[in-house]
C-alpha positions in Angstrom: 152.5 133.6 -20.5 152.8 132.6 -24.0 156.6 133.3 -25.7 157.1 136.5 -28.3 158.2 135.3 -31.0 161.0 137.7 -31.7 164.0 139.2 -29.4 166.8 141.6 -29.7 170.3 140.3 -28.8 172.8 143.0 -27.6 176.5 141.8 -28.0 178.7 142.7 -25.0 182.0 140.9 -25.8 183.8 143.7 -26.8 183.4 145.2 -23.2 182.4 142.6 -20.7 184.3 139.6 -22.6 187.4 141.6 -23.1 187.5 143.8 -19.9 188.7 140.7 -17.5 191.4 138.9 -19.9 194.6 138.5 -18.3 196.2 139.5 -21.3 195.9 142.8 -23.1 194.0 142.7 -26.4 195.6 144.7 -29.2 193.6 147.7 -30.4 193.6 146.7 -34.1 192.2 143.0 -33.1 189.1 144.9 -31.1 188.6 146.6 -34.3 188.7 143.5 -36.5 186.4 141.6 -33.8 183.9 144.7 -33.4 183.6 145.1 -37.3 182.8 141.4 -37.7 180.2 141.6 -34.7 178.7 144.5 -36.5 178.2 142.5 -40.0 175.9 139.6 -38.1 172.9 141.5 -37.7 173.1 143.0 -34.1 170.7 146.1 -33.4 172.8 147.1 -30.6 176.4 146.3 -29.6 178.2 147.4 -26.5 181.3 148.5 -27.6 183.4 149.6 -24.6 183.5 151.5 -21.1 185.0 154.8 -20.5 186.3 154.0 -17.2 189.4 155.1 -15.7 192.3 153.4 -17.5 194.1 152.8 -13.9 191.1 150.9 -12.8 190.3 149.0 -16.5 193.3 149.1 -18.5 191.8 147.0 -21.4 189.3 149.7 -21.9 192.0 152.5 -21.9 191.9 152.6 -25.9 188.1 153.1 -25.9 188.3 156.5 -27.8 190.4 155.0 -30.5 188.2 152.0 -31.2 185.3 154.1 -31.2 186.8 156.3 -34.1 188.2 153.4 -36.1 185.2 151.0 -36.5 182.8 151.2 -39.0 179.4 152.5 -38.2 176.5 150.4 -39.8 173.5 152.5 -40.0 170.9 151.5 -37.6 173.3 149.9 -35.1 173.2 151.4 -31.8 176.6 151.8 -30.3 176.3 151.7 -26.4 179.2 152.1 -23.8 179.7 152.0 -20.0 180.0 155.2 -18.5 180.7 155.8 -14.6 180.9 159.2 -14.3 180.2 162.5 -15.8 184.0 162.1 -17.2 182.8 159.2 -18.8 180.1 160.4 -20.5 182.1 163.3 -21.9 184.5 160.9 -23.8 181.5 159.1 -24.6 179.8 162.1 -26.2 182.9 162.6 -27.9 183.2 159.5 -29.4 179.8 159.8 -30.8 178.2 157.0 -28.7 174.5 156.3 -28.8 173.7 155.2 -25.8 175.2 155.2 -22.3 174.9 152.8 -19.8 175.2 154.0 -16.1 177.3 151.2 -13.8 175.4 150.5 -10.2 175.1 147.6 -7.6 172.2 146.6 -6.1 174.0 146.2 -2.9 176.1 148.4 -0.8 178.9 145.6 -0.3 179.4 145.1 -4.0 179.1 148.8 -4.6 181.8 149.7 -2.5 184.3 147.2 -4.3 182.8 148.4 -7.9 182.3 152.1 -7.1 184.0 152.8 -3.8 180.8 154.1 -2.9 177.6 152.5 -1.3 174.7 152.3 -3.8 172.4 155.5 -3.2 175.7 157.5 -2.9 176.7 156.3 -6.1 173.3 157.2 -7.1 173.8 160.8 -6.4 176.5 161.6 -9.1 174.1 160.5 -11.9 172.1 163.5 -11.6 175.0 165.6 -13.2 175.1 162.7 -15.8 171.4 162.8 -16.5 171.5 166.7 -17.2 174.2 166.9 -19.1 172.8 164.2 -21.3 169.6 165.7 -21.9 171.8 168.4 -23.9 173.0 165.7 -26.4 171.3 163.2 -28.7 173.1 160.4 -26.4 170.5 158.3 -24.7 171.0 156.4 -21.0 170.2 153.3 -19.7 170.3 152.1 -16.5 171.7 149.0 -14.8 171.4 146.9 -11.4 174.3 144.8 -11.1 174.3 141.6 -8.6 170.2 141.7 -9.3 169.6 138.2 -8.6 172.1 137.5 -6.0 175.3 139.3 -4.3 178.1 137.2 -3.5 178.8 139.1 -0.2 175.0 139.7 0.8 172.9 137.1 -0.5 169.3 137.8 -2.1 168.5 141.2 -2.8 165.1 142.4 -1.7 162.4 143.2 -4.3 162.0 146.5 -2.0 165.7 147.6 -2.9 165.1 147.1 -6.7 161.9 149.4 -6.4 164.0 152.0 -4.6 166.7 151.9 -6.9 164.0 151.9 -9.9 162.2 155.1 -8.4 165.2 156.8 -8.1 166.3 156.0 -12.0 162.7 157.2 -12.8 163.3 160.7 -10.9 166.3 160.9 -13.5 164.2 160.1 -16.5 166.1 156.8 -16.9 163.1 153.7 -17.7 165.5 151.9 -19.4 167.1 149.1 -17.0 169.4 146.1 -17.6 169.1 143.6 -14.6 172.4 141.6 -14.3 172.9 138.4 -13.0 176.6 139.3 -12.5 177.6 136.4 -10.6 175.4 133.6 -11.6 173.2 133.2 -8.6 169.9 133.5 -10.3 167.1 130.5 -11.1 164.4 130.7 -13.3 161.9 131.6 -10.2 164.1 134.3 -9.2 164.1 135.7 -12.5 160.5 135.3 -12.7 159.3 136.8 -9.4 161.8 140.0 -9.7 160.9 140.4 -13.3 157.0 140.1 -12.7 157.5 142.3 -9.4 159.3 145.1 -11.5 157.2 145.1 -14.7 154.1 145.6 -12.7 155.4 148.2 -10.4 157.0 150.1 -13.2 154.8 149.4 -16.4 156.4 152.0 -18.3 159.9 150.9 -18.1 162.0 148.6 -20.6 163.5 146.1 -18.7 166.4 143.6 -20.2 168.1 140.9 -18.9 172.2 140.4 -18.5 173.0 136.7 -17.7 176.2 135.2 -16.7 176.4 131.5 -16.9 178.5 131.0 -13.9 176.1 127.5 -12.8 174.9 126.8 -15.8 171.6 128.4 -15.5 171.7 131.4 -17.6 169.8 129.8 -20.7 167.1 128.6 -18.4 167.1 131.7 -16.7 166.6 133.7 -20.2 163.3 131.4 -21.1 162.1 132.5 -17.8 162.4 136.4 -18.4 160.8 135.7 -21.7 157.9 134.2 -20.2 157.8 137.1 -18.1 157.5 139.5 -21.1 161.3 140.6 -21.2 162.7 140.4 -25.1 166.1 142.0 -24.7 169.1 140.2 -23.6 172.7 140.7 -23.3 175.4 138.0 -24.3 178.8 137.5 -25.3 180.7 135.7 -28.0 182.2 132.4 -27.0 181.2 133.0 -23.4 183.9 135.4 -22.4 183.3 137.9 -19.6 183.0 138.5 -16.0 183.0 141.1 -13.2 186.5 141.8 -12.0 184.7 142.9 -8.5 183.2 139.3 -8.1 184.9 136.0 -6.8 184.6 133.4 -9.0 182.5 135.2 -11.7 182.7 133.6 -15.2 181.4 134.7 -18.3 178.3 136.1 -19.8 175.8 133.3 -21.5 177.5 132.7 -25.0 176.0 134.4 -27.7 175.9 131.5 -30.1 174.5 129.4 -27.1 171.7 132.3 -26.7 170.9 132.7 -30.2 170.6 128.9 -31.2 168.8 128.2 -28.3 166.0 130.7 -29.1 166.0 130.2 -32.7 165.4 126.1 -32.3 162.3 127.3 -30.1 160.9 129.1 -33.0 161.9 132.7 -31.5 163.5 135.1 -34.0 166.7 136.7 -33.5 167.0 138.1 -36.8 170.8 137.2 -36.6 173.6 135.1 -38.6 174.5 132.4 -36.4 176.9 130.7 -39.0 178.7 134.0 -38.7 178.2 134.2 -35.0 180.1 130.8 -34.6 182.8 131.9 -36.9 183.8 134.6 -34.9 183.1 132.9 -31.5 185.9 130.1 -32.9 188.4 132.8 -33.6 188.0 134.2 -29.9 188.1 130.5 -28.7 191.2 129.8 -30.4 193.0 133.1 -29.1 191.6 132.7 -25.5 190.9 129.4 -24.9 191.2 129.4 -21.2 188.4 132.5 -21.2 186.1 130.8 -23.2 182.8 128.8 -22.4 180.1 127.6 -25.1 178.0 124.7 -25.6 177.7 125.2 -29.4 181.8 125.8 -29.9 182.0 121.9 -28.4 178.6 120.2 -29.6 177.8 122.3 -32.8 174.2 123.2 -33.8 171.5 120.5 -33.3 170.7 120.6 -37.0 174.8 119.7 -37.7 174.0 115.9 -38.5 176.4 113.1 -38.8 176.9 110.0 -40.7 175.0 107.0 -39.3 177.7 104.1 -38.0 177.8 101.1 -40.1 179.4 97.6 -39.4 178.8 97.4 -36.0 178.1 94.0 -34.0 176.0 94.1 -30.7 177.7 92.8 -27.8 176.9 89.5 -26.6 176.3 87.9 -30.0 
């Protein structure tokens, strides 16, 4: 399939990147980073999640963060919501889009939501009905979509079953998440193609983690299958707190640089993104993982060496 010439990248560092940091990020620091992110040209930013403070203490200031950040016109502010209470908080905080949390497998779901997958989806009915009476948009997600650390490969029939239930709720915007970095280009191709053929009216996006160094190859595979929306996190921060050995999302600077080098527009300011990523790397060096912060852009040329002699002369 021919490459699309333009993609949309959603920055998720303020939620996915910060949620697993071992130290608390001060609220004012979050606001500072988010405001700088919003100046980079992103059309959508995942700002926070409205989970219970005891479950994810890092997100306990979600309401305050959304109250104090700037709100550029035309930028969608997205937040994760686990239940009806979370949606109510998101509505009060004037979130534009709420993303539902769901695991593809029962094992991961029991760790993540304390319920099996289809049991967890039963609570979505109330959320969907409440959202219908507001301006907020709902999106769905399927975590460990390309492999579960407890159950292995997820059958395509499981994805179809989940998507059918989302469709019954009127939710057709679905994020496919490689939560533990078990995907490869072929599995991305197989699942993406199957779901796009089975649900042609759905809008699928990819949420990729770089646990095994496959994330950019997986992004290109998804692009080949017609997926044009991708999540990423500055400096490669992030990881699922309910998955063993999980590492961060693909670094935003790596994803933007890779696509732009291929002639695919992201409409983002890469230099501004790198500046923010460097700040995050300096503050959280043990949690960052970015090729671009190590090697620089391909266009960053160096002075040619002089005065060297060949060995053996």
